[in-house]
DSSP file (Angstrom, degrees, kcal/mol; ACC not computed):
  #  RESIDUE AA STRUCTURE BP1 BP2  ACC     N-H-->O    O-->H-N    N-H-->O    O-->H-N    TCO  KAPPA ALPHA  PHI   PSI    X-CA   Y-CA   Z-CA
    1    1 A M     >        0   0    0      0, 0.0     4,-3.3     0, 0.0     5,-0.3   0.000 360.0 360.0 360.0 -32.8   90.7  119.8   65.3
    2    2 A R  H  >  +     0   0    0      1,-0.2     4,-2.0     2,-0.2     5,-0.1   0.893 360.0  45.7 -58.1 -46.9   93.0  122.6   64.4
    3    3 A E  H  > S+     0   0    0      2,-0.2     4,-0.9     1,-0.2    -1,-0.2   0.906 114.8  47.9 -65.8 -38.6   91.5  125.1   66.9
    4    4 A R  H >> S+     0   0    0      1,-0.2     3,-0.8     2,-0.2     4,-0.6   0.935 112.2  49.3 -68.8 -43.5   91.4  122.6   69.8
    5    5 A A  H >< S+     0   0    0     -4,-3.3     3,-1.1     1,-0.2    -1,-0.2   0.868 102.6  61.5 -60.1 -36.2   95.0  121.4   69.1
    6    6 A A  H 3< S+     0   0    0     -4,-2.0    -1,-0.2    -5,-0.3    -2,-0.2   0.793 104.4  49.0 -59.4 -29.4   96.2  124.9   69.0
    7    7 A R  H << S+     0   0    0     -4,-0.9    -1,-0.3    -3,-0.8    -2,-0.2   0.596  83.6 125.2 -84.5 -12.9   95.1  125.4   72.6
    8    8 A L    <<  +     0   0    0     -3,-1.1    94,-0.2    -4,-0.6     3,-0.1  -0.247  16.6 153.3 -63.1 127.8   96.7  122.2   73.9
    9    9 A K  S    S+     0   0    0     92,-3.2    44,-2.1     1,-0.3     2,-0.3   0.477  70.5  35.2-118.3 -14.0   99.1  122.5   76.8
   10   10 A L  E     -ab  53 102A   0     91,-1.6    93,-2.5    42,-0.2     2,-0.4  -0.997  56.7-163.5-146.8 135.8   98.6  119.1   78.2
   11   11 A L  E     -ab  54 103A   0     42,-2.8    44,-2.4    -2,-0.3     2,-0.4  -0.992  14.9-161.4-119.0 121.9   98.0  115.6   76.7
   12   12 A V  E     -ab  55 104A   0     91,-2.7    93,-2.5    -2,-0.4     2,-0.4  -0.883   8.1-161.4-106.7 129.9   96.7  113.0   79.2
   13   13 A L  E     -ab  56 105A   0     42,-2.4    44,-2.1    -2,-0.4     2,-0.2  -0.906  14.7-143.2-111.5 135.5   97.0  109.3   78.4
   14   14 A D        -     0   0    0     91,-1.9     5,-0.4    -2,-0.4    44,-0.2  -0.542  19.2-150.4 -73.0 163.1   95.3  106.2   79.7
   15   15 A V    >>> +     0   0    0     42,-0.4     3,-2.1    -2,-0.2     4,-1.8   0.848  69.4  64.5 -99.5 -72.5   97.7  103.2   79.8
   16   16 A D  T 345S+     0   0    0      1,-0.3    91,-0.2     2,-0.2    -1,-0.1  -0.366 121.9   7.9 -68.7 122.2   96.0   99.8   79.4
   17   17 A G  T 345S+     0   0    0     -2,-0.2    -1,-0.3     6,-0.1   126,-0.2   0.206 134.5  51.1  95.4 -18.9   94.5   99.7   75.9
   18   18 A V  T <45S+     0   0    0     -3,-2.1   126,-2.2   125,-0.2   130,-0.4   0.734 122.0  22.0-114.6 -62.0   96.2  103.1   74.8
   19   19 A L  T  <5S+     0   0    0     -4,-1.8    18,-0.5    -5,-0.4     2,-0.3   0.680 138.0  33.5 -80.9 -17.1   99.8  102.9   75.6
   20   20 A T  S   <S-     0   0    0     -5,-1.6   125,-0.2    16,-0.1    16,-0.1  -0.783  92.2-109.6-122.9 173.8   99.6   99.1   75.6
   21   21 A D        -     0   0    0     14,-0.3   122,-0.1   123,-0.3     3,-0.1   0.400  57.0-108.5 -86.3   4.7   97.4   96.8   73.5
   22   22 A G  S    S+     0   0    0      1,-0.3    -6,-0.1    -7,-0.1     2,-0.1   0.303  72.3 141.3  86.8  -8.4   95.4   96.0   76.7
   23   23 A S        -     0   0    0     12,-0.1     2,-0.6     1,-0.1    -1,-0.3  -0.359  46.8-137.9 -64.5 140.6   96.7   92.4   77.0
   24   24 A L        +     0   0    0     -3,-0.1     2,-0.4    -2,-0.1    10,-0.1  -0.918  26.7 175.3-105.0 122.6   97.4   91.2   80.6
   25   25 A V  E     -F   33   0B   0      8,-0.7     8,-3.2    -2,-0.6     2,-0.4  -0.987   9.3-164.0-128.2 132.6  100.6   89.2   80.8
   26   26 A Y  E     -F   32   0B   0     -2,-0.4     6,-0.2     6,-0.2     2,-0.1  -0.905  14.8-131.3-120.1 147.2  102.0   87.9   84.1
   27   27 A S    >   -     0   0    0      4,-2.8     3,-1.7    -2,-0.4    -1,-0.0  -0.287  39.7 -95.6 -80.6 172.7  105.4   86.7   84.9
   28   28 A A  T 3  S+     0   0    0      1,-0.3    -1,-0.1     2,-0.1    -2,-0.0   0.809 128.8  56.1 -59.4 -27.2  106.0   83.3   86.8
   29   29 A E  T 3  S-     0   0    0      2,-0.1    -1,-0.3     1,-0.0     3,-0.1   0.505 123.2-106.5 -86.4  -5.2  106.2   85.4   90.0
   30   30 A G  S <  S+     0   0    0     -3,-1.7     2,-0.2     1,-0.3    -2,-0.1   0.500  71.2 144.3  94.8   5.3  102.7   87.0   89.4
   31   31 A E        -     0   0    0      1,-0.1    -4,-2.8    31,-0.0     2,-0.5  -0.598  53.0-122.4 -78.1 137.2  104.1   90.5   88.3
   32   32 A Q  E     -F   26   0B   0     -2,-0.2     2,-0.3    -6,-0.2    -6,-0.2  -0.716  29.1-153.8 -82.8 128.8  102.1   92.1   85.6
   33   33 A L  E     -F   25   0B   0     -8,-3.2    -8,-0.7    -2,-0.5     2,-0.4  -0.691   3.6-153.1-101.4 150.0  104.2   92.9   82.6
   34   34 A K        -     0   0    0     -2,-0.3     2,-0.5   -10,-0.1   -10,-0.1  -0.937   4.8-153.7-124.8 148.2  103.6   95.6   80.0
   35   35 A V        -     0   0    0     -2,-0.4   -14,-0.3   -12,-0.2     2,-0.3  -0.987  17.0-171.5-117.6 125.6  104.6   95.9   76.3
   36   36 A F        -     0   0    0     -2,-0.5     2,-0.5   -16,-0.1   -16,-0.1  -0.845  22.4-123.3-115.1 152.2  105.1   99.4   74.9
   37   37 A H    >>  -     0   0    0    -18,-0.5     4,-1.6    -2,-0.3     3,-0.6  -0.832  13.4-139.0 -98.3 131.5  105.6  100.4   71.3
   38   38 A V  H 3> S+     0   0    0     -2,-0.5     4,-1.9     1,-0.2     5,-0.2   0.862 101.4  59.7 -56.7 -38.3  108.7  102.5   70.6
   39   39 A R  H 3> S+     0   0    0      1,-0.2     4,-2.3     2,-0.2    -1,-0.2   0.869 100.9  55.0 -65.1 -33.8  106.9  104.8   68.2
   40   40 A D  H <> S+     0   0    0     -3,-0.6     4,-2.0     1,-0.2    -1,-0.2   0.920 105.6  52.5 -58.9 -42.0  104.5  105.8   70.9
   41   41 A G  H  X S+     0   0    0     -4,-1.6     4,-2.3     1,-0.2    -2,-0.2   0.894 108.3  49.6 -61.2 -38.9  107.4  106.8   73.0
   42   42 A L  H  X S+     0   0    0     -4,-1.9     4,-2.4     1,-0.2    -1,-0.2   0.890 107.7  55.2 -64.7 -39.4  108.7  109.0   70.1
   43   43 A G  H  X S+     0   0    0     -4,-2.3     4,-1.9     1,-0.2    -1,-0.2   0.904 108.3  47.8 -63.5 -37.7  105.3  110.6   69.7
   44   44 A I  H  X S+     0   0    0     -4,-2.0     4,-2.2     1,-0.2    -2,-0.2   0.923 112.6  49.6 -68.9 -41.4  105.4  111.6   73.4
   45   45 A K  H  X S+     0   0    0     -4,-2.3     4,-2.4     1,-0.2    -2,-0.2   0.890 108.6  52.9 -61.9 -36.6  108.9  113.0   73.1
   46   46 A L  H  X S+     0   0    0     -4,-2.4     4,-0.9     1,-0.2    -1,-0.2   0.905 110.6  46.6 -65.2 -43.1  107.9  115.0   70.0
   47   47 A L  H  <>S+     0   0    0     -4,-1.9     5,-2.8     1,-0.2     3,-0.3   0.889 110.8  52.3 -64.4 -39.9  105.1  116.5   71.9
   48   48 A Q  H ><5S+     0   0    0     -4,-2.2     3,-1.9     1,-0.2    -2,-0.2   0.914 107.2  52.5 -65.1 -43.7  107.2  117.3   74.9
   49   49 A Q  H 3<5S+     0   0    0     -4,-2.4    -1,-0.2     1,-0.3    -2,-0.2   0.766 106.4  54.5 -67.9 -19.1  109.9  119.1   72.8
   50   50 A Q  T 3<5S-     0   0    0     -4,-0.9    -1,-0.3    -3,-0.3    -2,-0.2   0.298 127.1 -98.8 -95.1  12.7  107.2  121.2   71.3
   51   51 A G  T < 5S+     0   0    0     -3,-1.9     2,-0.7     1,-0.2    -3,-0.2   0.614  81.5 130.3  86.1  14.3  106.0  122.3   74.7
   52   52 A I      < -     0   0    0     -5,-2.8    -1,-0.2    -6,-0.2   -42,-0.2  -0.895  51.3-140.2-100.2 116.0  103.1  120.0   75.3
   53   53 A E  E     -a   10   0A   0    -44,-2.1   -42,-2.8    -2,-0.7     2,-0.4  -0.498  12.9-150.8 -71.8 138.0  103.3  118.3   78.6
   54   54 A V  E     +a   11   0A   0    -44,-0.2    22,-0.5    -2,-0.2     2,-0.3  -0.947  18.1 174.7-114.5 134.2  102.2  114.6   78.7
   55   55 A A  E     -ac  12  76A   0    -44,-2.4   -42,-2.4    -2,-0.4     2,-0.4  -0.823  18.5-139.5-129.7 165.5  100.7  112.9   81.8
   56   56 A V  E     -ac  13  77A   0     20,-2.1    22,-3.1    -2,-0.3     2,-0.4  -0.995   9.2-170.3-132.1 133.3   99.2  109.5   82.5
   57   57 A I  E     + c   0  78A   0    -44,-2.1   -42,-0.4    -2,-0.4     2,-0.3  -0.997  23.2 160.9-118.1 126.2   96.2  108.6   84.6
   58   58 A S        -     0   0    0     20,-2.7    23,-2.7    -2,-0.4    22,-0.5  -0.998  45.8-142.3-148.3 146.6   95.8  104.8   85.2
   59   59 A G  S    S+     0   0    0     -2,-0.3    23,-0.2    21,-0.3     2,-0.2   0.640  86.7  75.6 -76.8 -15.9   94.0  102.6   87.7
   60   60 A K        -     0   0    0     21,-0.1    20,-1.0    20,-0.1     2,-0.4  -0.629  60.8-161.7-102.9 157.2   97.1  100.3   87.7
   61   61 A V        +     0   0    0     -2,-0.2     2,-0.3    18,-0.2    -2,-0.0  -0.991  25.0 145.9-130.1 142.3  100.4  100.6   89.3
   62   62 A G     >  -     0   0    0     -2,-0.4     4,-2.3     1,-0.1     5,-0.2  -0.952  53.0-115.9-172.6 150.3  103.5   98.6   88.3
   63   63 A G  H  > S+     0   0    0     -2,-0.3     4,-2.5     1,-0.2     5,-0.2   0.913 113.3  51.2 -58.1 -47.3  107.3   98.6   87.9
   64   64 A P  H  > S+     0   0    0      0, 0.0     4,-2.2     0, 0.0    -1,-0.2   0.887 111.9  47.1 -57.1 -40.7  107.3   98.3   84.2
   65   65 A L  H  > S+     0   0    0      2,-0.2     4,-2.6     1,-0.2     5,-0.2   0.948 113.5  48.1 -66.7 -49.7  104.9  101.2   83.7
   66   66 A K  H  X S+     0   0    0     -4,-2.3     4,-2.3     1,-0.2    -1,-0.2   0.883 111.2  51.7 -56.7 -40.7  107.0  103.4   86.1
   67   67 A R  H  X S+     0   0    0     -4,-2.5     4,-2.6     2,-0.2    -1,-0.2   0.956 111.2  46.6 -63.6 -51.6  110.2  102.5   84.3
   68   68 A R  H  X S+     0   0    0     -4,-2.2     4,-1.7     1,-0.2    -2,-0.2   0.899 112.7  49.1 -58.7 -45.6  108.7  103.4   80.9
   69   69 A L  H  X>S+     0   0    0     -4,-2.6     5,-2.7     1,-0.2     4,-0.6   0.883 111.6  49.4 -64.3 -40.8  107.3  106.7   82.1
   70   70 A D  H ><5S+     0   0    0     -4,-2.3     3,-1.1    -5,-0.2    -2,-0.2   0.915 109.5  52.6 -61.6 -44.9  110.7  107.6   83.7
   71   71 A D  H 3<5S+     0   0    0     -4,-2.6    -2,-0.2     1,-0.3    -1,-0.2   0.823 112.9  44.6 -60.5 -33.9  112.5  106.7   80.4
   72   72 A L  H 3<5S-     0   0    0     -4,-1.7    -1,-0.3    -5,-0.2    -2,-0.2   0.479 112.6-118.1 -86.1  -7.8  110.1  109.0   78.6
   73   73 A G  T <<5 +     0   0    0     -3,-1.1     2,-1.0    -4,-0.6    -3,-0.2   0.832  54.1 160.5  66.9  33.5  110.4  111.9   81.1
   74   74 A V      < +     0   0    0     -5,-2.7    -1,-0.2     1,-0.2   -19,-0.1  -0.791  12.3 177.8 -84.5 105.8  106.8  111.8   82.0
   75   75 A R        +     0   0    0     -2,-1.0     2,-0.9   -21,-0.3    -1,-0.2   0.711  62.1  64.3 -88.3 -22.7  106.8  113.5   85.4
   76   76 A R  E     +c   55   0A   0    -22,-0.5   -20,-2.1    -7,-0.1     2,-0.5  -0.824  59.4 155.6-111.2  98.3  103.0  113.5   86.1
   77   77 A A  E     -c   56   0A   0     -2,-0.9     2,-0.9   -22,-0.2   -20,-0.2  -0.982  25.2-165.4-124.9 118.5  101.8  110.0   86.5
   78   78 A Y  E     +c   57   0A   0    -22,-3.1   -20,-2.7    -2,-0.5     3,-0.5  -0.829  25.6 176.9-102.7  89.6   98.6  109.4   88.5
   79   79 A L        +     0   0    0     -2,-0.9   -18,-0.2     1,-0.2   -20,-0.2  -0.662  55.6  24.1-102.8 150.0   98.8  105.7   89.1
   80   80 A G  S    S+     0   0    0    -20,-1.0     2,-0.7   -22,-0.5   -21,-0.3   0.785  82.8 136.8  69.6  29.5   96.5  103.5   91.1
   81   81 A R        +     0   0    0    -23,-2.7    -1,-0.2    -3,-0.5   -21,-0.1  -0.810  27.3 175.4-116.0  92.4   93.8  106.0   90.6
   82   82 A E  S    S+     0   0    0     -2,-0.7     2,-1.2   -23,-0.2    -1,-0.2   0.823  73.1  66.6 -65.9 -33.9   90.5  104.2   89.8
   83   83 A D     >  +     0   0    0      1,-0.2     4,-2.0     2,-0.1    -1,-0.2  -0.756  65.0 179.1 -87.2  96.8   88.4  107.5   89.9
   84   84 A K  H  > S+     0   0    0     -2,-1.2     4,-2.5    26,-0.2    -1,-0.2   0.741  75.6  62.8 -71.9 -21.7   89.9  109.2   86.9
   85   85 A K  H  > S+     0   0    0      2,-0.2     4,-1.9     3,-0.2    -1,-0.2   0.905 107.2  42.0 -68.8 -43.5   87.7  112.2   87.3
   86   86 A V  H  > S+     0   0    0      2,-0.2     4,-2.5     1,-0.2    -2,-0.2   0.932 115.5  50.9 -69.0 -45.5   89.2  113.0   90.8
   87   87 A A  H  X S+     0   0    0     -4,-2.0     4,-2.3     1,-0.2    -2,-0.2   0.913 109.3  52.0 -57.7 -42.9   92.8  112.2   89.4
   88   88 A F  H  X S+     0   0    0     -4,-2.5     4,-2.4     2,-0.2    -1,-0.2   0.894 108.1  49.9 -59.1 -43.0   92.1  114.6   86.5
   89   89 A Q  H  X S+     0   0    0     -4,-1.9     4,-2.1     1,-0.2    -1,-0.2   0.918 111.2  49.8 -63.8 -43.7   91.0  117.4   88.8
   90   90 A D  H  X S+     0   0    0     -4,-2.5     4,-1.9     1,-0.2    -2,-0.2   0.883 111.1  49.0 -61.5 -37.9   94.1  116.9   90.8
   91   91 A L  H  X S+     0   0    0     -4,-2.3     4,-2.3     2,-0.2     5,-0.3   0.890 108.7  52.9 -64.4 -43.1   96.2  117.0   87.7
   92   92 A L  H  X>S+     0   0    0     -4,-2.4     4,-2.8     1,-0.2     5,-0.9   0.930 110.8  47.8 -61.5 -46.7   94.5  120.2   86.4
   93   93 A E  H  <5S+     0   0    0     -4,-2.1    -1,-0.2     1,-0.2    -2,-0.2   0.884 112.8  48.7 -62.5 -40.2   95.3  121.9   89.8
   94   94 A A  H  <5S+     0   0    0     -4,-1.9    -1,-0.2    -5,-0.2    -2,-0.2   0.855 119.4  37.4 -69.1 -35.1   99.0  120.7   89.7
   95   95 A V  H  <5S-     0   0    0     -4,-2.3    -2,-0.2    -5,-0.1    -1,-0.2   0.805  98.6-137.5 -87.3 -30.8   99.5  121.9   86.1
   96   96 A G  T  <5 +     0   0    0     -4,-2.8     2,-0.3    -5,-0.3    -3,-0.2   0.880  54.7 130.5  74.8  39.8   97.4  125.0   86.3
   97   97 A C      < -     0   0    0     -5,-0.9    -1,-0.3     2,-0.0     2,-0.1  -0.871  57.3-109.0-119.0 159.0   95.7  124.8   83.0
   98   98 A A    >   -     0   0    0     -2,-0.3     3,-1.7     1,-0.1    21,-0.2  -0.418  30.5-112.2 -79.4 159.3   92.1  125.0   81.9
   99   99 A E  G >  S+     0   0    0      1,-0.3    20,-1.8     2,-0.2     3,-1.7   0.851 116.7  59.3 -58.0 -36.6   90.1  122.0   80.7
  100  100 A D  G 3  S+     0   0    0      1,-0.3    -1,-0.3    18,-0.2   -93,-0.1   0.596  99.4  59.8 -73.8  -7.9   89.9  123.3   77.2
  101  101 A E  G <  S+     0   0    0     -3,-1.7   -92,-3.2   -93,-0.1   -91,-1.6   0.236  94.2  87.1 -97.4   8.4   93.8  123.3   77.1
  102  102 A V  E <   -b   10   0A   0     -3,-1.7    18,-2.0   -94,-0.2    17,-1.1  -0.913  56.5-164.0-118.9 136.3   93.8  119.5   77.7
  103  103 A G  E     -bd  11 120A   0    -93,-2.5   -91,-2.7    -2,-0.4     2,-0.4  -0.864  12.0-166.4-106.1 150.5   93.7  116.5   75.3
  104  104 A Y  E     -bd  12 121A   0     16,-1.6    18,-2.6    -2,-0.3     2,-0.6  -1.000  10.1-155.6-141.7 136.5   92.9  113.0   76.7
  105  105 A V  E     +bd  13 122A   0    -93,-2.5   -91,-1.9    -2,-0.4     2,-0.3  -0.947  26.8 160.2-115.2 118.2   93.2  109.7   75.0
  106  106 A G        -     0   0    0     16,-2.3    18,-0.5    -2,-0.6    21,-0.1  -0.849  30.8-163.8-131.3 166.7   91.0  106.9   76.3
  107  107 A D        +     0   0    0     -2,-0.3    21,-2.8   -91,-0.2     2,-0.3   0.428  64.9  23.7-131.0  -3.7   89.7  103.6   75.2
  108  108 A D  S >  S-     0   0    0     19,-0.2     3,-1.8    23,-0.1     4,-0.4  -0.905  89.8 -71.5-157.3-179.6   86.8  102.6   77.4
  109  109 A L  G >  S+     0   0    0     -2,-0.3     3,-1.3     1,-0.3    -1,-0.0   0.791 117.3  63.1 -52.2 -40.5   83.9  103.4   79.7
  110  110 A I  G 3  S+     0   0    0      1,-0.3    -1,-0.3     2,-0.1     4,-0.3   0.749 102.6  52.9 -61.0 -24.7   86.3  104.4   82.7
  111  111 A D  G X> S+     0   0    0     -3,-1.8     4,-2.5     1,-0.2     3,-0.6   0.598  83.2  87.7 -91.3 -10.2   87.6  107.2   80.6
  112  112 A L  H <> S+     0   0    0     -3,-1.3     4,-2.4    -4,-0.4     5,-0.2   0.881  80.6  60.5 -55.8 -46.3   84.3  108.9   79.6
  113  113 A P  H 34 S+     0   0    0      0, 0.0    -1,-0.2     0, 0.0     4,-0.1   0.860 114.8  35.0 -55.6 -37.2   84.1  111.2   82.6
  114  114 A V  H X> S+     0   0    0     -3,-0.6     3,-2.3    -4,-0.3     4,-1.2   0.911 113.1  58.7 -81.3 -44.6   87.4  112.8   81.6
  115  115 A M  H 3< S+     0   0    0     -4,-2.5     3,-0.3     1,-0.3    -3,-0.2   0.845 103.0  54.8 -48.5 -39.5   86.8  112.6   77.9
  116  116 A R  T 3< S+     0   0    0     -4,-2.4    -1,-0.3     1,-0.2    -2,-0.2   0.613 110.3  46.2 -76.6 -11.8   83.7  114.7   78.4
  117  117 A R  T <4 S+     0   0    0     -3,-2.3    -1,-0.2    -5,-0.2    -2,-0.2   0.666  93.0  88.0-103.6 -17.1   85.5  117.5   80.1
  118  118 A V  S  < S-     0   0    0     -4,-1.2   -18,-0.2    -3,-0.3   -15,-0.1  -0.319  76.0-124.9 -87.7 165.5   88.6  118.1   78.0
  119  119 A G  S    S+     0   0    0    -20,-1.8   -16,-0.2   -17,-1.1   -19,-0.2   0.795 104.7  30.2 -75.4 -28.3   89.0  120.4   75.0
  120  120 A L  E    S-d  103   0A   0    -18,-2.0   -16,-1.6  -116,-0.1    -1,-0.2  -0.671  72.1-172.9-135.9  82.5   90.2  117.5   72.7
  121  121 A P  E     +d  104   0A   0      0, 0.0    15,-2.6     0, 0.0    16,-1.0  -0.535  14.8 179.4 -68.8 135.9   88.9  114.1   73.6
  122  122 A M  E     -de 105 137A   0    -18,-2.6   -16,-2.3    13,-0.2     2,-0.3  -0.936  10.9-173.8-140.0 158.8   90.6  111.3   71.5
  123  123 A S  E     - e   0 138A   0     14,-2.0    16,-2.0    -2,-0.3     2,-0.3  -0.828  23.6-108.6-140.9-179.7   90.3  107.5   71.2
  124  124 A I    >   -     0   0    0    -18,-0.5     3,-2.2    -2,-0.3    16,-0.1  -0.750  33.2-104.5-116.2 162.5   92.1  104.7   69.4
  125  125 A A  T 3  S+     0   0    0     16,-1.9    -1,-0.1     1,-0.3    15,-0.1   0.877 120.2  40.0 -55.9 -39.1   91.0  102.5   66.5
  126  126 A D  T 3  S+     0   0    0     15,-0.3    -1,-0.3  -109,-0.1     2,-0.1   0.163  88.2 124.1 -98.6  21.2   90.2   99.5   68.7
  127  127 A G  S <  S-     0   0    0     -3,-2.2   -19,-0.2     1,-0.1   -20,-0.1  -0.432  75.1 -84.6 -75.1 156.5   88.7  101.4   71.6
  128  128 A H     >  -     0   0    0    -21,-2.8     4,-2.2     1,-0.1     3,-0.4  -0.167  41.7-109.4 -57.7 156.1   85.3  100.5   72.8
  129  129 A A  H  > S+     0   0    0      1,-0.2     4,-2.5     2,-0.2     5,-0.2   0.828 117.1  59.5 -58.1 -35.3   82.5  102.2   70.8
  130  130 A C  H  > S+     0   0    0      1,-0.2     4,-1.3     2,-0.2    -1,-0.2   0.920 109.4  44.8 -67.5 -38.6   81.5  104.5   73.7
  131  131 A A  H  > S+     0   0    0     -3,-0.4     4,-0.7   -24,-0.3    -2,-0.2   0.915 113.2  49.0 -66.0 -43.4   85.1  106.0   73.7
  132  132 A R  H >< S+     0   0    0     -4,-2.2     3,-0.8     1,-0.2    -2,-0.2   0.903 109.6  51.8 -66.9 -38.3   85.2  106.3   70.0
  133  133 A E  H 3< S+     0   0    0     -4,-2.5    -1,-0.2     1,-0.2    -2,-0.2   0.805 110.0  49.8 -65.5 -33.0   81.8  108.0   69.9
  134  134 A A  H 3< S+     0   0    0     -4,-1.3     2,-0.3    -5,-0.2    -1,-0.2   0.496  95.8  97.1 -82.3  -5.4   82.9  110.6   72.6
  135  135 A A    <<  -     0   0    0     -3,-0.8   -13,-0.2    -4,-0.7     3,-0.1  -0.601  59.3-158.1 -91.5 144.4   86.1  111.4   70.7
  136  136 A A  S    S+     0   0    0    -15,-2.6     2,-0.3     1,-0.3   -14,-0.2   0.653  91.7  27.5 -87.1 -19.0   86.7  114.3   68.4
  137  137 A F  E     -e  122   0A   0    -16,-1.0   -14,-2.0  -136,-0.0     2,-0.4  -0.992  67.4-169.7-142.0 137.2   89.6  112.3   66.8
  138  138 A V  E     -e  123   0A   0     -2,-0.3   -14,-0.2   -16,-0.2   -16,-0.0  -0.993  23.2-128.1-127.2 127.0   90.1  108.5   66.6
  139  139 A S        -     0   0    0    -16,-2.0     8,-0.1    -2,-0.4     4,-0.1  -0.230   6.1-137.1 -66.0 161.6   93.4  107.0   65.4
  140  140 A T  S    S+     0   0    0      7,-0.1    -1,-0.1   -16,-0.1     7,-0.1   0.581  86.4  72.9 -89.0 -15.0   93.6  104.4   62.6
  141  141 A L  S    S-     0   0    0      5,-0.1   -16,-1.9     6,-0.1   -15,-0.3  -0.676  86.5-113.2-100.2 154.6   96.0  102.4   64.6
  142  142 A P    > > -     0   0    0      0, 0.0     3,-1.6     0, 0.0     5,-0.9  -0.394  42.8 -78.6 -82.4 163.5   95.2  100.3   67.6
  143  143 A G  T 3 5S+     0   0    0      1,-0.3  -124,-0.2  -126,-0.2  -125,-0.2  -0.274 116.7  16.9 -60.2 143.2   96.3  100.9   71.2
  144  144 A G  T 3 5S+     0   0    0   -126,-2.2  -123,-0.3  -123,-0.1    -1,-0.3   0.542 110.4  83.8  74.1   5.1   99.9   99.8   71.9
  145  145 A R  T < 5S-     0   0    0     -3,-1.6    -2,-0.1  -127,-0.2    -1,-0.1  -0.105 122.6 -63.6-132.8  35.1  100.7   99.7   68.2
  146  146 A G  T  >5S+     0   0    0     -5,-0.1     4,-2.2  -127,-0.1     5,-0.2   0.574  93.3 127.7  97.6  10.2  101.6  103.3   67.4
  147  147 A A  H  ><S+     0   0    0     -5,-0.9     4,-2.8  -129,-0.2     5,-0.2   0.927  75.3  50.4 -59.9 -46.8   98.2  104.9   68.1
  148  148 A V  H  > S+     0   0    0   -130,-0.4     4,-3.0     1,-0.2    -1,-0.2   0.910 110.5  50.5 -61.5 -42.9   99.9  107.5   70.5
  149  149 A R  H  > S+     0   0    0      2,-0.2     4,-2.7     1,-0.2    -1,-0.2   0.921 109.5  49.6 -62.4 -44.2  102.4  108.4   67.8
  150  150 A E  H  X S+     0   0    0     -4,-2.2     4,-2.9     2,-0.2    -2,-0.2   0.941 113.4  48.0 -59.0 -47.1   99.7  108.8   65.2
  151  151 A I  H  X S+     0   0    0     -4,-2.8     4,-2.5     2,-0.2    -2,-0.2   0.895 109.4  50.9 -58.7 -42.6   97.8  111.0   67.6
  152  152 A A  H  X S+     0   0    0     -4,-3.0     4,-2.5     2,-0.2    -1,-0.2   0.916 111.1  49.6 -62.3 -43.8  100.9  113.0   68.4
  153  153 A D  H  X S+     0   0    0     -4,-2.7     4,-2.9     2,-0.2    -2,-0.2   0.917 110.2  51.4 -58.4 -46.4  101.5  113.5   64.6
  154  154 A A  H  X S+     0   0    0     -4,-2.9     4,-2.7     2,-0.2    -2,-0.2   0.930 109.8  48.5 -61.2 -44.6   97.9  114.6   64.2
  155  155 A I  H  X S+     0   0    0     -4,-2.5     4,-1.6     2,-0.2    -2,-0.2   0.951 114.1  46.6 -59.6 -47.6   98.2  117.2   67.0
  156  156 A L  H  <>S+     0   0    0     -4,-2.5     5,-3.5     1,-0.2     6,-0.7   0.883 111.0  51.6 -63.0 -40.4  101.4  118.5   65.5
  157  157 A D  H ><5S+     0   0    0     -4,-2.9     3,-1.4     3,-0.2    -1,-0.2   0.924 108.7  51.3 -53.0 -52.8   99.9  118.6   62.0
  158  158 A A  H 3<5S+     0   0    0     -4,-2.7    -2,-0.2     1,-0.3    -1,-0.2   0.761 112.7  46.3 -65.2 -28.4   96.9  120.6   63.3
  159  159 A R  T 3<5S-     0   0    0     -4,-1.6    -1,-0.3    -5,-0.2    -2,-0.2   0.450 113.2-119.3 -90.7  -2.0   99.3  123.1   64.9
  160  160 A G  T < 5S+     0   0    0     -3,-1.4    -3,-0.2    -4,-0.3     4,-0.2   0.818  85.5 109.3  71.4  27.9  101.4  123.3   61.8
  161  161 A E     >< +     0   0    0     -5,-3.5     4,-2.5    -6,-0.2    -4,-0.2   0.466  36.1  96.4-114.1  -4.6  104.4  122.0   63.8
  162  162 A R  H  > S+     0   0    0     -6,-0.7     4,-3.1     1,-0.2     5,-0.2   0.930  87.0  47.4 -60.4 -53.2  105.2  118.5   62.5
  163  163 A E  H  > S+     0   0    0      1,-0.2     4,-2.3     2,-0.2    -1,-0.2   0.911 116.3  44.8 -61.0 -43.1  107.9  119.5   60.0
  164  164 A A  H  > S+     0   0    0      2,-0.2     4,-2.3     1,-0.2    -1,-0.2   0.843 112.5  51.7 -67.9 -33.2  109.7  121.7   62.6
  165  165 A A  H  X S+     0   0    0     -4,-2.5     4,-2.7     2,-0.2    -2,-0.2   0.948 112.5  45.6 -69.7 -45.5  109.3  119.1   65.3
  166  166 A Y  H  X S+     0   0    0     -4,-3.1     4,-2.7     2,-0.2    -2,-0.2   0.927 113.5  49.3 -61.1 -43.9  110.8  116.4   63.1
  167  167 A A  H  X S+     0   0    0     -4,-2.3     4,-2.7    -5,-0.2    -1,-0.2   0.930 112.6  47.8 -60.9 -47.7  113.7  118.7   62.0
  168  168 A R  H  X S+     0   0    0     -4,-2.3     4,-2.5     2,-0.2    -1,-0.2   0.935 111.9  50.6 -63.9 -47.4  114.5  119.6   65.6
  169  169 A Y  H  X S+     0   0    0     -4,-2.7     4,-1.1     1,-0.2    -1,-0.2   0.938 111.7  46.5 -53.3 -49.8  114.4  115.9   66.7
  170  170 A L  H ><>S+     0   0    0     -4,-2.7     5,-3.4     1,-0.2     3,-0.6   0.913 111.7  51.7 -62.4 -41.7  116.8  114.9   63.9
  171  171 A E  H ><5S+     0   0    0     -4,-2.7     3,-0.9     1,-0.2    -1,-0.2   0.898 111.9  46.4 -61.8 -39.0  119.1  117.8   64.7
  172  172 A E  H 3<5S+     0   0    0     -4,-2.5    -1,-0.2     1,-0.2    -2,-0.2   0.646 115.9  45.8 -76.5 -14.9  119.2  116.9   68.3
  173  173 A H  T <<5S-     0   0    0     -4,-1.1    -1,-0.2    -3,-0.6    -2,-0.2   0.008 121.5 -94.2-120.7  30.0  119.8  113.2   67.6
  174  174 A G  T < 5       0   0    0     -3,-0.9    -3,-0.2     1,-0.1    -4,-0.1   0.684 360.0 360.0  76.7  16.9  122.5  113.4   65.0
  175  175 A G      <       0   0    0     -5,-3.4    -4,-0.2    -6,-0.2    -5,-0.1   0.405 360.0 360.0 -93.0 360.0  120.2  113.3   61.9
């Protein structure tokens, strides 16, 4: 993982099942709600501060998701994109990096076309077996419960940057 992580310029995340636990919850008005874990958000921030851009590709679109991505400063969000392979190609062209400079975190069949193309395919502990088998790294935590933070820490560890990233974060946030 060390060599793959060292090349990363971009980490792409699926949403349902990765940033969330995959549950579908609807308001009385029929709006789909999302629950996000604060530690996953910090993992995203740590990667960003170390120069790794974070993007999202999701088949879904919704206000709560857009709000969370805005809060985290995720500028590249490809939402409502059922064909993740096409969305990924669009993202690569927009960012201008090579496939081997990209990590992708997915949890199910729909993620496989992208996972098979990137330099560092990853999955989560409770991802479907097909995604876990395609992954070079699988978290011990489930989706929506800190898995993205665990993955961020693993990437920073592999790059030898975690201690510096934590120190910088604490310095910038009064620690």
